[in-house]
C-alpha positions in Angstrom: -27.1 11.4 26.0 -28.9 11.9 29.3 -26.4 14.2 31.1 -25.8 17.9 30.7 -22.7 18.5 28.6 -22.0 21.7 30.4 -22.1 20.7 34.0 -19.2 19.3 36.1 -19.1 18.1 39.7 -16.0 18.6 41.8 -15.8 16.4 45.0 -13.4 17.8 47.6 -12.7 21.5 47.9 -9.1 21.6 48.9 -6.5 23.3 46.7 -6.8 20.8 43.9 -10.6 20.8 43.9 -10.8 24.6 43.9 -8.3 24.8 41.1 -10.3 22.3 39.1 -13.4 24.4 39.6 -11.6 27.4 38.1 -10.5 25.3 35.1 -14.0 24.3 34.2 -15.8 27.5 35.2 -13.5 29.8 33.2 -14.2 27.5 30.2 -17.9 28.1 30.5 -19.0 25.0 32.4 -21.4 25.1 35.3 -19.5 23.7 38.3 -21.1 21.9 41.3 -18.9 21.6 44.4 -19.3 19.2 47.3 -17.2 18.6 50.4 -18.2 16.6 53.5 -16.8 19.4 55.7 -19.1 22.5 56.0 -16.2 24.8 56.7 -14.5 23.7 53.4 -17.7 24.3 51.5 -18.1 27.7 53.0 -14.6 28.8 52.2 -14.4 27.4 48.6 -16.1 30.1 46.5 -14.4 33.0 48.3 -11.0 31.3 47.8 -11.9 30.7 44.1 -12.8 34.3 43.7 -9.5 35.4 45.2 -7.6 33.2 42.8 -9.6 34.5 39.8 -8.7 38.0 40.8 -5.0 37.0 40.6 -5.6 35.5 37.2 -7.3 38.6 36.0 -4.4 40.8 37.1 -2.2 38.8 34.7 -4.8 38.9 31.9 -5.3 35.1 32.1 -9.1 35.1 32.1 -11.4 36.6 29.5 -14.3 37.4 31.8 -14.5 39.1 35.2 -13.8 37.0 38.3 -17.4 37.5 39.5 -18.8 36.2 36.1 -16.7 33.1 36.4 -17.3 32.6 40.1 -21.1 32.8 39.5 -20.9 29.5 37.6 -19.7 27.7 40.8 -22.2 26.4 43.3 -21.6 24.5 46.5 -24.0 21.8 47.6 -24.4 20.3 51.1 -25.5 16.9 49.7 -23.4 14.7 47.4 -26.5 13.5 45.4 -27.4 17.0 44.5 -23.9 17.9 43.4 -23.5 15.0 41.0 -27.0 15.1 39.5 -27.0 15.4 35.7 -23.3 16.1 35.3 -21.1 15.0 32.4 -18.0 14.5 34.6 -17.2 14.0 38.3 -13.7 15.0 39.3 -12.9 13.4 42.7 -10.2 15.0 45.0 -10.5 13.3 48.4 -8.0 11.6 50.6 -5.3 9.4 49.0 -6.6 6.2 50.7 -7.9 3.2 48.8 -10.7 2.5 51.2 -12.0 6.1 51.1 -11.9 6.3 47.4 -13.5 2.9 47.0 -16.5 4.0 49.1 -16.8 7.3 47.2 -16.7 5.7 43.8 -19.3 3.2 44.9 -21.6 6.1 45.8 -20.8 7.9 42.6 -21.5 4.8 40.5 -24.9 4.6 42.2 -25.8 8.3 42.1 -24.8 9.3 38.6 -26.1 8.5 35.1 -24.6 5.5 33.4 -22.8 7.8 30.9 -21.3 10.2 33.4 -17.5 10.1 33.4 -16.0 9.3 36.9 -12.4 10.6 37.3 -10.0 10.6 40.3 -7.3 13.2 40.8 -5.2 10.7 42.7 -1.4 11.1 42.2 -0.5 7.5 42.9 -3.4 5.1 43.2 -4.3 3.1 40.1 -8.0 3.2 39.2 -8.2 -0.6 39.4 -7.5 -0.4 43.2 -10.8 1.4 43.9 -13.1 0.7 41.0 -13.1 -3.1 40.8 -16.5 -4.7 41.3 -18.5 -1.5 40.3 -21.3 -2.0 37.9 -20.1 1.1 36.0 -16.4 0.5 36.3 -15.9 0.9 32.6 -16.4 4.7 33.0 -13.9 5.1 35.8 -10.3 6.4 35.3 -7.6 8.6 36.8 -7.2 12.2 35.7 -4.0 13.2 37.5 -3.4 16.9 37.5 -0.4 19.0 38.3 -0.8 21.3 41.3 -2.5 23.7 40.7 -4.3 22.6 37.5 -5.7 26.1 37.0 -2.1 27.2 36.2 -0.4 24.0 35.0 -2.5 22.5 32.2 -1.2 18.9 32.1 -3.6 16.1 33.0 -2.7 12.5 32.8 -5.5 10.1 31.8 -5.0 6.6 32.9 -7.7 3.9 32.8 -8.0 0.6 34.6 -7.8 -2.6 32.5 -11.6 -2.4 32.2 -12.0 1.3 31.4 -13.7 1.6 28.0 -11.6 3.2 25.2 -14.4 5.6 24.3 -14.5 6.8 27.9 -10.9 8.0 27.7 -11.5 9.5 24.3 -14.5 11.4 25.6 -12.5 12.5 28.7 -9.6 13.7 26.5 -12.0 15.9 24.4 -13.6 17.3 27.5 -10.4 18.3 29.2 -9.2 19.8 25.9 -12.4 21.8 25.8 -11.6 23.1 29.3 -8.2 24.3 28.1 -6.1 21.5 29.6 -3.3 19.5 28.0 -4.3 15.8 28.4 -2.0 12.9 27.8 -2.9 9.2 27.8 -1.0 6.7 29.9 -1.2 3.5 28.0 -1.6 1.0 30.9 -1.5 1.3 34.7 1.9 2.2 36.1 2.8 3.4 39.6 3.1 7.2 39.7 1.9 7.6 36.1 4.2 9.6 33.8 5.0 13.0 35.5 5.7 11.6 38.9 8.1 9.0 37.5 10.0 11.6 35.5 10.0 13.9 38.5 11.0 11.0 40.8 14.0 10.1 38.6 15.3 13.7 38.7 14.6 14.1 42.4 16.3 10.8 43.2 19.5 11.9 41.5 19.3 15.4 43.1 19.0 13.9 46.5 21.7 11.4 45.9 24.1 14.2 44.7 23.2 16.2 47.8 23.7 13.3 50.1 27.2 12.5 48.6 28.2 16.1 49.1 28.7 17.1 45.4 26.6 20.3 45.8 24.5 22.3 48.2 20.7 22.2 48.1 20.7 25.8 46.9 23.1 25.1 44.1 21.2 22.0 42.9 18.1 24.2 42.8 20.0 26.7 40.7 21.1 24.0 38.3 17.4 23.3 37.6 16.0 26.8 37.8 18.7 28.6 35.8 19.7 25.6 33.7 17.5 22.7 32.6 14.3 24.5 33.8 14.7 27.3 31.3 14.6 24.9 28.3 12.1 22.6 29.9 9.6 25.4 30.4 8.8 25.3 26.7 10.1 21.9 25.3 10.5 18.4 26.6 13.6 16.2 26.9 13.3 14.5 23.5 13.0 17.8 21.6 15.9 19.1 23.8 18.3 16.4 22.6 17.0 16.6 19.0 18.1 20.3 19.0 21.3 19.8 20.9 23.2 18.0 18.0 23.4 19.1 14.4 22.1 15.7 13.2 19.2 15.4 15.7 18.6 12.5 18.0 20.8 10.0 16.2 23.7 12.4 16.2 23.1 13.2 19.9 23.2 9.5 20.8 26.3 9.0 18.8 28.1 11.8 20.6 26.8 11.3 24.2 25.5 7.8 24.7 28.9 6.7 26.2 28.8 9.6 28.7 25.3 8.7 29.8 26.1 5.0 30.2 29.0 6.0 32.5 26.7 8.2 34.5 24.1 5.4 34.8 26.7 2.9 36.0 27.9 5.3 38.7 24.5 6.4 39.9 23.7 5.8 43.5 19.9 5.6 44.2 18.7 7.6 47.2 17.1 5.5 49.9 15.3 8.5 51.6 17.8 8.5 54.5 16.3 10.3 57.6 19.6 11.9 58.4 20.0 13.4 54.9 16.4 14.5 54.8 16.8 16.2 58.3 19.9 18.0 56.9 18.0 19.1 53.8 15.1 20.3 56.0 17.5 22.4 58.0 19.1 23.9 54.9 15.7 24.8 53.4 14.4 26.2 56.7 17.4 28.5 56.9 16.4 29.8 53.4 12.7 29.8 53.9 11.2 29.7 57.4 8.4 27.2 57.7 5.9 29.9 58.6 6.5 31.5 55.2 5.7 28.5 53.0 2.2 29.6 52.2 3.4 33.1 51.2 6.1 31.6 49.0 3.5 29.2 47.5 1.4 32.2 46.5 4.6 33.8 45.0 5.1 30.6 43.0 1.6 30.7 41.7 2.0 34.3 40.6 5.3 33.5 38.8 3.4 30.7 37.0 0.8 33.3 36.0 3.5 35.6 34.6 4.9 32.7 32.6 1.5 31.7 31.3 0.8 35.3 30.3 4.1 35.4 28.4 3.3 32.1 26.7 -0.2 33.4 25.7 1.3 36.5 24.1 3.9 34.4 22.4 1.2 32.1 21.0 -0.8 35.1 19.7 2.3 36.4 17.9 3.1 33.0 16.4 -0.3 32.4 14.8 -1.0 36.1 14.0 -4.5 35.8 15.2 -4.4 38.5 17.8 -2.1 41.5 17.6 -3.1 43.1 20.9 0.2 42.9 22.6 0.8 46.6 22.3 -2.5 47.5 23.8 -1.9 45.0 26.6 1.7 46.0 27.3 1.0 48.5 30.2 -1.1 46.0 32.1 1.3 43.2 31.5 4.2 45.3 32.5 2.5 46.3 35.7 1.7 42.7 36.7 5.2 41.5 35.8 6.6 44.3 37.9 4.3 43.4 40.8 5.5 39.8 40.7 9.2 40.8 40.3 8.8 43.2 43.3 7.4 40.4 45.4 10.2 38.1 44.3 12.9 40.7 45.1 11.4 41.2 48.6 11.3 37.5 49.2 14.9 37.1 48.0 16.1 39.9 50.3 14.2 38.4 53.2 15.7 35.0 52.4 19.2 36.3 52.3 18.7 38.1 55.6 17.3 34.9 57.1 20.2 32.8 55.9 22.7 35.4 57.2 21.1 35.4 60.6 21.0 31.6 60.7 24.7 31.5 59.8 25.6 34.0 62.5 23.7 32.0 65.1 25.6 28.9 64.0 28.9 30.7 64.5 
């Protein structure tokens, strides 16, 4: 093999690109960053270092932030960034023409055995790799935002992607600590977005029909389905929800679900309904606070990951360090809970003020 098995190139240094850099750098890879915008390149490593500091506060990295950040280097030229890498992870604009031009460059600049992956969330690989000499090594590696906290990555090739390419990619992402799944054939939205889209469609439809408020529908997910779905999927859920497993569940509830399906009203993304939802959400969370709330979300994800890591250690008995880690874990959880309480109080006050203004 002519490439370095320990070097990755990240193209595009927005949120997804920076998160990918963390994924690979914390796994021991050397990471080359490239962005066409100088300001994005300049801000990338400091932003990565800040995120690593947050991860360290939750015990989610095994080295210091500076040690991991030292593996990340920004390059002003694309050719230098992609030289001698095993994988290129592209994260540029969701436009076919832009991606087609980028992949043509990547196909020309990289070794013939370098894996070329796109983080696109909706464009099939066939739309921007057709006609490339090296199209057999091109595929989609769709992450969840941010991949440094949510490990799922969906691997989906074009009709011409070589099977061994996806096998190599899967092994590489697993080595980096991600949870890859393979999408067997191109399909719009891949797997996660289709599952999320089905749930979102029903939530918006129920909201539009007036069956519940936006806040209550969020509660149904957060304090209902979401609790189970945080550690098991829908098939395991129904397998455990009837004494006889899946067959028993189907026997008991298939009729109910058929009725629900027959009554379902698809949501057509009505501007009026979306405007009402926007107003409801803005009353709970001012638009100027979205970035702050997003950082809160990330820290809650960190707390959840820290819990899952401790749980996995206990389950396999390989590391009995929970007692030693308890003070630090308690402090980080308390910090996140304090931030959540402050935001909740602020949200309640904002909502109360908005209601008073309406009256």
